[in-house]
Structures are given as structure tokens and as C-alpha cells.
N, CA, C and O atoms as a CHARMM CRD file, in Angstrom:
* protein
*
  340
    1    1 UNK  N      1.20600  -1.21000  -0.08500 PROA 1      0.00000
    2    1 UNK  CA     0.04400  -0.11400  -0.00300 PROA 1      0.00000
    3    1 UNK  C      0.89000   1.17600   0.00200 PROA 1      0.00000
    4    1 UNK  O      1.37200   1.41900   1.10800 PROA 1      0.00000
    5    2 UNK  N      1.31300   2.44100  -1.39300 PROA 2      0.00000
    6    2 UNK  CA     1.41600   3.40100  -1.14400 PROA 2      0.00000
    7    2 UNK  C      0.79900   4.92900   0.00100 PROA 2      0.00000
    8    2 UNK  O      0.05800   5.83900  -0.37100 PROA 2      0.00000
    9    3 UNK  N      1.24200   4.79800   1.00700 PROA 3      0.00000
   10    3 UNK  CA     0.94100   6.47800   1.14500 PROA 3      0.00000
   11    3 UNK  C      1.86100   7.24300   0.74700 PROA 3      0.00000
   12    3 UNK  O      3.06900   7.19500   0.51800 PROA 3      0.00000
   13    4 UNK  N      0.67600   8.25700   0.70300 PROA 4      0.00000
   14    4 UNK  CA     0.99000   9.93500   0.64300 PROA 4      0.00000
   15    4 UNK  C      1.30600  10.49000   1.66000 PROA 4      0.00000
   16    4 UNK  O      0.79400  10.61500   2.77300 PROA 4      0.00000
   17    5 UNK  N      2.77300  11.02600   0.88500 PROA 5      0.00000
   18    5 UNK  CA     2.84900  12.48500   2.37100 PROA 5      0.00000
   19    5 UNK  C      2.72400  14.17700   2.07900 PROA 5      0.00000
   20    5 UNK  O      3.17400  14.75500   1.08900 PROA 5      0.00000
   21    6 UNK  N      2.05000  14.74500   3.11900 PROA 6      0.00000
   22    6 UNK  CA     1.50900  16.19200   2.72200 PROA 6      0.00000
   23    6 UNK  C      2.86700  17.12700   3.05100 PROA 6      0.00000
   24    6 UNK  O      3.33800  17.08100   4.18800 PROA 6      0.00000
   25    7 UNK  N      3.37700  17.83100   2.19900 PROA 7      0.00000
   26    7 UNK  CA     4.14800  19.19200   2.23300 PROA 7      0.00000
   27    7 UNK  C      4.18200  19.53200   3.65800 PROA 7      0.00000
   28    7 UNK  O      3.07900  19.86800   4.08700 PROA 7      0.00000
   29    8 UNK  N      5.65600  19.54500   4.97600 PROA 8      0.00000
   30    8 UNK  CA     5.30500  20.35700   5.63900 PROA 8      0.00000
   31    8 UNK  C      4.00200  21.48000   5.71200 PROA 8      0.00000
   32    8 UNK  O      2.94100  21.35100   6.32300 PROA 8      0.00000
   33    9 UNK  N      4.40800  22.47100   4.98000 PROA 9      0.00000
   34    9 UNK  CA     3.50300  24.05200   4.73600 PROA 9      0.00000
   35    9 UNK  C      1.82200  23.35400   4.78200 PROA 9      0.00000
   36    9 UNK  O      1.00800  23.56200   5.68200 PROA 9      0.00000
   37   10 UNK  N      1.60500  22.49500   3.55400 PROA 10     0.00000
   38   10 UNK  CA     0.60400  21.75700   4.35900 PROA 10     0.00000
   39   10 UNK  C     -0.11500  21.23500   5.43200 PROA 10     0.00000
   40   10 UNK  O     -1.23800  21.60600   5.77400 PROA 10     0.00000
   41   11 UNK  N      0.43700  20.52200   5.85900 PROA 11     0.00000
   42   11 UNK  CA     0.57500  20.07500   7.33400 PROA 11     0.00000
   43   11 UNK  C      0.75500  21.45500   8.34200 PROA 11     0.00000
   44   11 UNK  O     -0.36900  21.66000   8.80100 PROA 11     0.00000
   45   12 UNK  N      1.48200  22.23900   8.74600 PROA 12     0.00000
   46   12 UNK  CA     1.46900  23.45600   9.09500 PROA 12     0.00000
   47   12 UNK  C      0.00300  24.21500   8.99100 PROA 12     0.00000
   48   12 UNK  O     -0.61900  24.50100  10.01400 PROA 12     0.00000
   49   13 UNK  N     -0.45400  24.49200   7.77800 PROA 13     0.00000
   50   13 UNK  CA    -1.55200  24.86400   7.59800 PROA 13     0.00000
   51   13 UNK  C     -2.99900  24.13700   8.72300 PROA 13     0.00000
   52   13 UNK  O     -3.87600  24.71300   9.36600 PROA 13     0.00000
   53   14 UNK  N     -2.68600  22.70600   8.53800 PROA 14     0.00000
   54   14 UNK  CA    -4.23100  22.45300   8.65100 PROA 14     0.00000
   55   14 UNK  C     -4.20900  22.14400   9.90500 PROA 14     0.00000
   56   14 UNK  O     -5.33100  21.77800  10.25600 PROA 14     0.00000
   57   15 UNK  N     -3.12000  22.11100  11.11300 PROA 15     0.00000
   58   15 UNK  CA    -3.03800  22.07100  12.47000 PROA 15     0.00000
   59   15 UNK  C     -3.12600  23.49500  12.98100 PROA 15     0.00000
   60   15 UNK  O     -3.74400  23.71200  14.02400 PROA 15     0.00000
   61   16 UNK  N     -2.76400  24.10700  12.56300 PROA 16     0.00000
   62   16 UNK  CA    -2.53900  25.62900  12.93500 PROA 16     0.00000
   63   16 UNK  C     -4.28400  26.17000  12.44300 PROA 16     0.00000
   64   16 UNK  O     -4.20700  27.32500  12.86400 PROA 16     0.00000
   65   17 UNK  N     -5.32200  26.09300  12.01600 PROA 17     0.00000
   66   17 UNK  CA    -6.17500  26.58300  11.51700 PROA 17     0.00000
   67   17 UNK  C     -7.31600  27.23900  12.21100 PROA 17     0.00000
   68   17 UNK  O     -8.05400  27.07800  13.18300 PROA 17     0.00000
   69   18 UNK  N     -7.14800  27.85400  11.47000 PROA 18     0.00000
   70   18 UNK  CA    -7.85300  29.44500  12.43400 PROA 18     0.00000
   71   18 UNK  C     -7.11300  29.93300  13.27800 PROA 18     0.00000
   72   18 UNK  O     -7.83100  30.20700  14.23900 PROA 18     0.00000
   73   19 UNK  N     -5.73400  30.29800  13.55800 PROA 19     0.00000
   74   19 UNK  CA    -4.40200  30.55400  14.51300 PROA 19     0.00000
   75   19 UNK  C     -4.15200  31.48000  13.69600 PROA 19     0.00000
   76   19 UNK  O     -3.44900  30.86400  12.89500 PROA 19     0.00000
   77   20 UNK  N     -4.22200  32.61600  13.27600 PROA 20     0.00000
   78   20 UNK  CA    -3.24000  33.76600  12.62900 PROA 20     0.00000
   79   20 UNK  C     -2.17500  33.72200  13.42500 PROA 20     0.00000
   80   20 UNK  O     -2.16100  33.61000  14.65100 PROA 20     0.00000
   81   21 UNK  N     -0.80200  33.86200  12.28300 PROA 21     0.00000
   82   21 UNK  CA     0.41600  34.33400  12.27400 PROA 21     0.00000
   83   21 UNK  C      0.69800  35.38400  13.30700 PROA 21     0.00000
   84   21 UNK  O      0.36100  36.51000  12.94200 PROA 21     0.00000
   85   22 UNK  N      1.35600  35.28700  14.78500 PROA 22     0.00000
   86   22 UNK  CA     1.63400  35.45200  15.79500 PROA 22     0.00000
   87   22 UNK  C      0.89600  35.83300  17.31100 PROA 22     0.00000
   88   22 UNK  O      0.94700  36.77200  18.10500 PROA 22     0.00000
   89   23 UNK  N      0.03600  34.25000  17.18700 PROA 23     0.00000
   90   23 UNK  CA    -1.52200  33.96500  18.03100 PROA 23     0.00000
   91   23 UNK  C     -1.42900  32.39800  18.30200 PROA 23     0.00000
   92   23 UNK  O     -0.80200  31.55200  17.66400 PROA 23     0.00000
   93   24 UNK  N     -2.25700  32.24900  19.46700 PROA 24     0.00000
   94   24 UNK  CA    -1.38800  30.71000  19.67100 PROA 24     0.00000
   95   24 UNK  C     -3.17700  30.72900  20.57100 PROA 24     0.00000
   96   24 UNK  O     -3.84000  31.70900  20.91100 PROA 24     0.00000
   97   25 UNK  N     -3.53500  29.03600  20.74000 PROA 25     0.00000
   98   25 UNK  CA    -5.36200  28.81300  21.37200 PROA 25     0.00000
   99   25 UNK  C     -4.74100  28.55200  22.35300 PROA 25     0.00000
  100   25 UNK  O     -3.54800  28.42300  22.62900 PROA 25     0.00000
  101   26 UNK  N     -5.64400  28.48400  22.85300 PROA 26     0.00000
  102   26 UNK  CA    -5.46000  28.14000  24.51400 PROA 26     0.00000
  103   26 UNK  C     -6.88100  27.71200  25.18400 PROA 26     0.00000
  104   26 UNK  O     -7.61800  28.69500  25.25700 PROA 26     0.00000
  105   27 UNK  N     -7.43300  26.60400  25.65900 PROA 27     0.00000
  106   27 UNK  CA    -9.06800  26.39000  26.37300 PROA 27     0.00000
  107   27 UNK  C     -8.80900  27.03600  27.98800 PROA 27     0.00000
  108   27 UNK  O     -7.73300  27.35800  28.49200 PROA 27     0.00000
  109   28 UNK  N     -9.37000  27.06200  28.23200 PROA 28     0.00000
  110   28 UNK  CA   -10.55000  28.16600  29.35900 PROA 28     0.00000
  111   28 UNK  C    -11.55000  27.22900  30.16000 PROA 28     0.00000
  112   28 UNK  O    -12.59400  26.70200  29.77500 PROA 28     0.00000
  113   29 UNK  N    -11.07600  27.19500  31.07600 PROA 29     0.00000
  114   29 UNK  CA   -12.31800  26.65000  32.29600 PROA 29     0.00000
  115   29 UNK  C    -12.77500  24.68500  31.94200 PROA 29     0.00000
  116   29 UNK  O    -12.27000  23.79700  31.25500 PROA 29     0.00000
  117   30 UNK  N    -13.43600  24.74500  32.45400 PROA 30     0.00000
  118   30 UNK  CA   -14.50300  23.01500  32.50800 PROA 30     0.00000
  119   30 UNK  C    -14.93100  23.05900  31.23100 PROA 30     0.00000
  120   30 UNK  O    -14.77200  21.94500  30.73200 PROA 30     0.00000
  121   31 UNK  N    -15.53800  24.04900  30.24600 PROA 31     0.00000
  122   31 UNK  CA   -16.08900  23.35900  29.79600 PROA 31     0.00000
  123   31 UNK  C    -14.85900  23.69700  27.78700 PROA 31     0.00000
  124   31 UNK  O    -15.08800  23.42200  26.60900 PROA 31     0.00000
  125   32 UNK  N    -13.95200  24.22800  28.36300 PROA 32     0.00000
  126   32 UNK  CA   -12.50900  23.72300  27.54400 PROA 32     0.00000
  127   32 UNK  C    -12.98800  24.83600  26.30000 PROA 32     0.00000
  128   32 UNK  O    -12.86100  24.53100  25.11400 PROA 32     0.00000
  129   33 UNK  N    -13.59000  26.25200  26.77200 PROA 33     0.00000
  130   33 UNK  CA   -14.19800  27.22500  25.11100 PROA 33     0.00000
  131   33 UNK  C    -12.81200  26.97900  24.71700 PROA 33     0.00000
  132   33 UNK  O    -12.06300  26.22100  25.33300 PROA 33     0.00000
  133   34 UNK  N    -12.47300  27.68500  23.60300 PROA 34     0.00000
  134   34 UNK  CA   -11.03900  27.83400  22.89400 PROA 34     0.00000
  135   34 UNK  C    -11.42900  29.18000  23.03200 PROA 34     0.00000
  136   34 UNK  O    -12.49800  29.78900  23.08600 PROA 34     0.00000
  137   35 UNK  N     -9.84200  29.54100  23.08800 PROA 35     0.00000
  138   35 UNK  CA    -9.66200  31.20800  23.15600 PROA 35     0.00000
  139   35 UNK  C     -8.29900  31.07600  21.97500 PROA 35     0.00000
  140   35 UNK  O     -7.48500  30.15800  21.86800 PROA 35     0.00000
  141   36 UNK  N     -8.43000  32.50400  21.07700 PROA 36     0.00000
  142   36 UNK  CA    -6.74700  32.63300  20.38600 PROA 36     0.00000
  143   36 UNK  C     -6.33600  33.91700  20.93400 PROA 36     0.00000
  144   36 UNK  O     -7.13700  34.74700  21.36500 PROA 36     0.00000
  145   37 UNK  N     -5.38300  34.02900  20.91600 PROA 37     0.00000
  146   37 UNK  CA    -4.94400  35.48700  21.88800 PROA 37     0.00000
  147   37 UNK  C     -3.64700  35.36900  21.18100 PROA 37     0.00000
  148   37 UNK  O     -3.24200  34.51600  20.39000 PROA 37     0.00000
  149   38 UNK  N     -2.87400  36.87300  21.85700 PROA 38     0.00000
  150   38 UNK  CA    -1.82100  37.13500  20.60300 PROA 38     0.00000
  151   38 UNK  C     -0.46700  36.56700  21.68700 PROA 38     0.00000
  152   38 UNK  O     -0.58000  36.67900  22.90800 PROA 38     0.00000
  153   39 UNK  N      0.48000  36.10900  21.19800 PROA 39     0.00000
  154   39 UNK  CA     1.68600  35.54300  21.42900 PROA 39     0.00000
  155   39 UNK  C      2.22500  36.73100  22.37900 PROA 39     0.00000
  156   39 UNK  O      2.79900  36.32900  23.39200 PROA 39     0.00000
  157   40 UNK  N      2.10900  38.51600  22.17300 PROA 40     0.00000
  158   40 UNK  CA     2.67200  38.84300  23.27600 PROA 40     0.00000
  159   40 UNK  C      2.39700  39.11200  25.11100 PROA 40     0.00000
  160   40 UNK  O      3.15600  39.67900  25.89700 PROA 40     0.00000
  161   41 UNK  N      0.98800  38.45000  25.39700 PROA 41     0.00000
  162   41 UNK  CA     0.26000  38.05800  26.21800 PROA 41     0.00000
  163   41 UNK  C      1.16000  37.57200  27.01700 PROA 41     0.00000
  164   41 UNK  O      1.15700  37.79400  28.22800 PROA 41     0.00000
  165   42 UNK  N      2.64900  36.34100  25.97700 PROA 42     0.00000
  166   42 UNK  CA     3.10300  35.58600  27.02200 PROA 42     0.00000
  167   42 UNK  C      4.00800  36.79100  27.87600 PROA 42     0.00000
  168   42 UNK  O      4.48000  36.46500  28.96500 PROA 42     0.00000
  169   43 UNK  N      4.17500  37.82300  27.49100 PROA 43     0.00000
  170   43 UNK  CA     5.15400  38.62500  28.19300 PROA 43     0.00000
  171   43 UNK  C      4.93300  39.02700  29.79700 PROA 43     0.00000
  172   43 UNK  O      5.52600  38.86200  30.86300 PROA 43     0.00000
  173   44 UNK  N      3.39100  39.82200  29.18300 PROA 44     0.00000
  174   44 UNK  CA     2.31100  39.92900  30.23700 PROA 44     0.00000
  175   44 UNK  C      2.56300  39.45700  32.11500 PROA 44     0.00000
  176   44 UNK  O      2.22400  38.27400  32.12100 PROA 44     0.00000
  177   45 UNK  N      2.83300  39.70400  33.08100 PROA 45     0.00000
  178   45 UNK  CA     3.45000  39.26000  34.42900 PROA 45     0.00000
  179   45 UNK  C      1.80700  37.87400  35.03100 PROA 45     0.00000
  180   45 UNK  O      1.83900  36.80600  35.64300 PROA 45     0.00000
  181   46 UNK  N      0.70000  38.65700  34.46100 PROA 46     0.00000
  182   46 UNK  CA    -0.61100  38.33600  34.44200 PROA 46     0.00000
  183   46 UNK  C     -0.76600  37.32200  33.63700 PROA 46     0.00000
  184   46 UNK  O     -1.25400  36.43100  34.33200 PROA 46     0.00000
  185   47 UNK  N     -0.62300  36.92400  32.50400 PROA 47     0.00000
  186   47 UNK  CA    -0.61200  35.63800  32.29200 PROA 47     0.00000
  187   47 UNK  C      0.00700  34.17200  32.13000 PROA 47     0.00000
  188   47 UNK  O     -0.37500  33.05000  31.79700 PROA 47     0.00000
  189   48 UNK  N      1.63600  35.06200  32.71700 PROA 48     0.00000
  190   48 UNK  CA     2.52200  34.57300  32.98800 PROA 48     0.00000
  191   48 UNK  C      2.35600  33.79600  34.52800 PROA 48     0.00000
  192   48 UNK  O      2.97200  32.74600  34.70700 PROA 48     0.00000
  193   49 UNK  N      1.63900  34.27100  35.44200 PROA 49     0.00000
  194   49 UNK  CA     0.73900  33.72800  37.03300 PROA 49     0.00000
  195   49 UNK  C      0.07000  32.82500  36.50400 PROA 49     0.00000
  196   49 UNK  O      0.25000  31.70200  36.97600 PROA 49     0.00000
  197   50 UNK  N     -1.03800  32.98000  35.22900 PROA 50     0.00000
  198   50 UNK  CA    -1.81900  32.25100  34.74900 PROA 50     0.00000
  199   50 UNK  C     -1.17200  30.34200  34.43300 PROA 50     0.00000
  200   50 UNK  O     -1.67400  29.23600  34.63100 PROA 50     0.00000
  201   51 UNK  N      0.61900  31.01000  33.66300 PROA 51     0.00000
  202   51 UNK  CA     1.44200  30.03800  32.91300 PROA 51     0.00000
  203   51 UNK  C      1.39600  28.45700  34.12300 PROA 51     0.00000
  204   51 UNK  O      0.99300  27.29400  34.10700 PROA 51     0.00000
  205   52 UNK  N      2.04200  29.34200  34.97000 PROA 52     0.00000
  206   52 UNK  CA     2.49400  28.99400  36.50600 PROA 52     0.00000
  207   52 UNK  C      1.32000  28.08900  37.38800 PROA 52     0.00000
  208   52 UNK  O      1.46400  27.02300  37.98800 PROA 52     0.00000
  209   53 UNK  N      0.32600  28.79300  37.25000 PROA 53     0.00000
  210   53 UNK  CA    -1.04300  28.31500  37.75600 PROA 53     0.00000
  211   53 UNK  C     -1.50800  26.92100  37.26600 PROA 53     0.00000
  212   53 UNK  O     -1.72600  26.01100  38.06600 PROA 53     0.00000
  213   54 UNK  N     -1.68000  26.75700  35.68700 PROA 54     0.00000
  214   54 UNK  CA    -1.72500  26.13000  34.65300 PROA 54     0.00000
  215   54 UNK  C     -0.69900  24.56100  34.69200 PROA 54     0.00000
  216   54 UNK  O     -1.02600  23.40000  34.44700 PROA 54     0.00000
  217   55 UNK  N      0.98500  25.32400  35.22300 PROA 55     0.00000
  218   55 UNK  CA     2.29200  24.28100  35.46200 PROA 55     0.00000
  219   55 UNK  C      1.45000  23.52900  36.41400 PROA 55     0.00000
  220   55 UNK  O      0.98600  22.44100  36.07500 PROA 55     0.00000
  221   56 UNK  N      1.20000  24.07700  37.68300 PROA 56     0.00000
  222   56 UNK  CA     0.55700  23.26700  38.84100 PROA 56     0.00000
  223   56 UNK  C     -0.27800  22.56500  39.13200 PROA 56     0.00000
  224   56 UNK  O     -0.33600  21.58300  39.87200 PROA 56     0.00000
  225   57 UNK  N     -1.24900  23.29100  38.28400 PROA 57     0.00000
  226   57 UNK  CA    -2.66800  21.60200  38.58500 PROA 57     0.00000
  227   57 UNK  C     -2.54500  20.91900  37.13100 PROA 57     0.00000
  228   57 UNK  O     -3.09900  19.83900  36.92300 PROA 57     0.00000
  229   58 UNK  N     -1.88100  21.51000  36.23300 PROA 58     0.00000
  230   58 UNK  CA    -2.04200  19.85900  35.23500 PROA 58     0.00000
  231   58 UNK  C     -0.53700  19.44600  34.85600 PROA 58     0.00000
  232   58 UNK  O     -0.45200  18.46600  34.11700 PROA 58     0.00000
  233   59 UNK  N      0.73000  20.09000  35.28000 PROA 59     0.00000
  234   59 UNK  CA     2.09700  19.61400  34.81300 PROA 59     0.00000
  235   59 UNK  C      2.13500  20.46200  33.35100 PROA 59     0.00000
  236   59 UNK  O      1.33200  21.23100  32.82200 PROA 59     0.00000
  237   60 UNK  N      3.40700  19.96700  32.97600 PROA 60     0.00000
  238   60 UNK  CA     3.77300  19.91300  31.88400 PROA 60     0.00000
  239   60 UNK  C      2.87800  19.28300  30.39600 PROA 60     0.00000
  240   60 UNK  O      3.00500  19.80000  29.28600 PROA 60     0.00000
  241   61 UNK  N      2.10400  18.23900  30.65200 PROA 61     0.00000
  242   61 UNK  CA     1.07700  17.30300  29.66200 PROA 61     0.00000
  243   61 UNK  C      0.24000  17.91000  29.37400 PROA 61     0.00000
  244   61 UNK  O     -0.69900  18.14200  30.13500 PROA 61     0.00000
  245   62 UNK  N      0.31900  18.29000  28.34800 PROA 62     0.00000
  246   62 UNK  CA    -0.98500  18.57900  27.92700 PROA 62     0.00000
  247   62 UNK  C     -1.76200  18.43300  26.02700 PROA 62     0.00000
  248   62 UNK  O     -1.72100  19.20500  25.06900 PROA 62     0.00000
  249   63 UNK  N     -2.42700  16.97600  26.24400 PROA 63     0.00000
  250   63 UNK  CA    -2.64200  16.07700  25.18300 PROA 63     0.00000
  251   63 UNK  C     -3.25300  16.61800  24.50200 PROA 63     0.00000
  252   63 UNK  O     -2.73300  16.59800  23.38600 PROA 63     0.00000
  253   64 UNK  N     -4.73100  17.49000  24.53800 PROA 64     0.00000
  254   64 UNK  CA    -5.57900  17.83000  23.75200 PROA 64     0.00000
  255   64 UNK  C     -5.05200  19.65000  23.71200 PROA 64     0.00000
  256   64 UNK  O     -5.97600  20.42300  23.45900 PROA 64     0.00000
  257   65 UNK  N     -4.20600  20.03700  23.85400 PROA 65     0.00000
  258   65 UNK  CA    -3.79600  21.91900  24.30500 PROA 65     0.00000
  259   65 UNK  C     -3.80100  21.93900  25.83000 PROA 65     0.00000
  260   65 UNK  O     -3.96600  21.18900  26.79300 PROA 65     0.00000
  261   66 UNK  N     -3.48600  23.41300  25.47500 PROA 66     0.00000
  262   66 UNK  CA    -3.01700  24.30500  26.65000 PROA 66     0.00000
  263   66 UNK  C     -4.56100  24.74400  27.20800 PROA 66     0.00000
  264   66 UNK  O     -5.36600  25.51700  26.68900 PROA 66     0.00000
  265   67 UNK  N     -4.65400  24.04800  28.31300 PROA 67     0.00000
  266   67 UNK  CA    -5.85000  24.44400  29.71700 PROA 67     0.00000
  267   67 UNK  C     -5.74800  25.44200  30.69000 PROA 67     0.00000
  268   67 UNK  O     -5.07200  25.51400  31.71600 PROA 67     0.00000
  269   68 UNK  N     -6.39100  26.04700  30.27300 PROA 68     0.00000
  270   68 UNK  CA    -6.38700  27.02200  31.81300 PROA 68     0.00000
  271   68 UNK  C     -7.11400  26.97300  32.91300 PROA 68     0.00000
  272   68 UNK  O     -8.12200  27.58400  32.55700 PROA 68     0.00000
  273   69 UNK  N     -7.27100  26.68000  33.93200 PROA 69     0.00000
  274   69 UNK  CA    -7.53800  26.72700  34.63700 PROA 69     0.00000
  275   69 UNK  C     -7.98000  27.50300  35.25000 PROA 69     0.00000
  276   69 UNK  O     -7.60500  27.66000  36.41200 PROA 69     0.00000
  277   70 UNK  N     -9.26400  28.52700  34.50000 PROA 70     0.00000
  278   70 UNK  CA    -9.59800  29.62100  35.45800 PROA 70     0.00000
  279   70 UNK  C    -11.05200  29.95500  34.36700 PROA 70     0.00000
  280   70 UNK  O    -11.37500  29.73700  33.19900 PROA 70     0.00000
  281   71 UNK  N    -11.67000  30.65600  35.67900 PROA 71     0.00000
  282   71 UNK  CA   -12.98300  30.93100  34.84800 PROA 71     0.00000
  283   71 UNK  C    -13.17500  31.51500  33.23400 PROA 71     0.00000
  284   71 UNK  O    -12.19600  32.20900  32.96300 PROA 71     0.00000
  285   72 UNK  N    -13.93400  31.45500  32.33800 PROA 72     0.00000
  286   72 UNK  CA   -14.09000  32.30500  31.41100 PROA 72     0.00000
  287   72 UNK  C    -14.41800  33.29100  31.68500 PROA 72     0.00000
  288   72 UNK  O    -13.64400  33.98500  31.02400 PROA 72     0.00000
  289   73 UNK  N    -15.36500  34.29100  32.48500 PROA 73     0.00000
  290   73 UNK  CA   -15.71400  35.07500  33.08500 PROA 73     0.00000
  291   73 UNK  C    -14.13200  36.14000  33.23900 PROA 73     0.00000
  292   73 UNK  O    -13.69900  37.24600  32.91600 PROA 73     0.00000
  293   74 UNK  N    -13.76200  34.97700  33.90700 PROA 74     0.00000
  294   74 UNK  CA   -12.22200  35.67600  34.61700 PROA 74     0.00000
  295   74 UNK  C    -11.24800  35.72500  33.59000 PROA 74     0.00000
  296   74 UNK  O    -10.55100  36.73800  33.65600 PROA 74     0.00000
  297   75 UNK  N    -10.98500  34.97300  32.68700 PROA 75     0.00000
  298   75 UNK  CA   -10.39500  34.81000  31.83500 PROA 75     0.00000
  299   75 UNK  C    -10.26300  36.17300  30.65100 PROA 75     0.00000
  300   75 UNK  O     -9.26100  36.86900  30.49100 PROA 75     0.00000
  301   76 UNK  N    -11.77600  36.31200  29.80100 PROA 76     0.00000
  302   76 UNK  CA   -12.15200  37.29200  29.60500 PROA 76     0.00000
  303   76 UNK  C    -11.78400  38.76000  30.14700 PROA 76     0.00000
  304   76 UNK  O    -11.44800  39.65900  29.37600 PROA 76     0.00000
  305   77 UNK  N    -11.86900  38.91700  31.45200 PROA 77     0.00000
  306   77 UNK  CA   -11.54100  40.60600  31.67900 PROA 77     0.00000
  307   77 UNK  C     -9.84600  40.58900  31.81200 PROA 77     0.00000
  308   77 UNK  O     -9.20400  41.63100  31.68100 PROA 77     0.00000
  309   78 UNK  N     -9.20800  39.30400  32.08300 PROA 78     0.00000
  310   78 UNK  CA    -7.99900  39.64100  32.39300 PROA 78     0.00000
  311   78 UNK  C     -7.35100  39.78200  31.15300 PROA 78     0.00000
  312   78 UNK  O     -6.52200  40.68300  31.02800 PROA 78     0.00000
  313   79 UNK  N     -7.70800  38.71100  29.83000 PROA 79     0.00000
  314   79 UNK  CA    -7.37600  39.51000  28.50400 PROA 79     0.00000
  315   79 UNK  C     -7.52900  40.64800  28.25400 PROA 79     0.00000
  316   79 UNK  O     -6.44100  41.20900  28.12000 PROA 79     0.00000
  317   80 UNK  N     -8.60200  41.47000  28.08400 PROA 80     0.00000
  318   80 UNK  CA    -9.24900  42.59000  27.95000 PROA 80     0.00000
  319   80 UNK  C     -8.24200  43.59600  28.89600 PROA 80     0.00000
  320   80 UNK  O     -7.68300  44.59100  28.43400 PROA 80     0.00000
  321   81 UNK  N     -8.14200  43.21600  30.07600 PROA 81     0.00000
  322   81 UNK  CA    -6.84200  43.81800  30.91800 PROA 81     0.00000
  323   81 UNK  C     -5.84700  43.88400  30.05900 PROA 81     0.00000
  324   81 UNK  O     -5.60100  44.95500  29.50600 PROA 81     0.00000
  325   82 UNK  N     -5.23800  42.95200  29.84700 PROA 82     0.00000
  326   82 UNK  CA    -3.57700  43.09800  28.59500 PROA 82     0.00000
  327   82 UNK  C     -3.43800  43.95800  27.42800 PROA 82     0.00000
  328   82 UNK  O     -2.54400  44.68000  26.98500 PROA 82     0.00000
  329   83 UNK  N     -5.22000  43.47700  26.90300 PROA 83     0.00000
  330   83 UNK  CA    -5.32900  43.92600  25.38700 PROA 83     0.00000
  331   83 UNK  C     -4.93400  46.01400  25.04000 PROA 83     0.00000
  332   83 UNK  O     -4.41900  46.57200  24.07100 PROA 83     0.00000
  333   84 UNK  N     -5.79600  46.86900  27.09200 PROA 84     0.00000
  334   84 UNK  CA    -5.76700  47.88100  26.89700 PROA 84     0.00000
  335   84 UNK  C     -4.53800  48.51600  27.30000 PROA 84     0.00000
  336   84 UNK  O     -4.29500  49.69000  27.02200 PROA 84     0.00000
  337   85 UNK  N     -3.54800  47.57100  28.12100 PROA 85     0.00000
  338   85 UNK  CA    -2.06100  47.96100  28.66200 PROA 85     0.00000
  339   85 UNK  C     -1.35400  47.64800  27.34300 PROA 85     0.00000
  340   85 UNK  O     -0.13600  47.79700  27.24500 PROA 85     0.00000
């Protein structure tokens, strides 16, 4: 049986569907609602604190995407605050 190999550029686009360049997806709360946020948030101390909380709760193994253990409304308020800064 012959296998077809897709070029890496096609695979990258397939896996990054819906995520523009300079952004990444996270999943928030128990319902795992998906948010696409700018990579610039990684420098923000508030977002770094969320990442530390995530590490404490889940460790480094995220098989289904990076899940932030935070209420959706709180996450939206924090990201809105980061967007204004």
C-alpha cells in the first residue's frame, strides 16, 4: 500500500487552522472554551501567573491543547485588561 506524504507547509496550515500568525490557542475553564490570543501576552506578568497556575495543576502534559484552569469570565476580563495595556 502506497502512502502519500503531504508537504510540511500543508500540514502546518492544517494544524494551525483558525490561528493567525503571531497568535496561539488556549482552552479555558471546565467547558474548555477555545480562545485565540496574541503571543505578546506571554510577556505579561498576569498571563505568566496563569501559566504557573496551569503548570501546578496539570504539569507539562497537555495532550488536547493548553488548558488554563480559570473561569471563562475572569479570563476574558484579564485578556481585555492586557489588550488595553
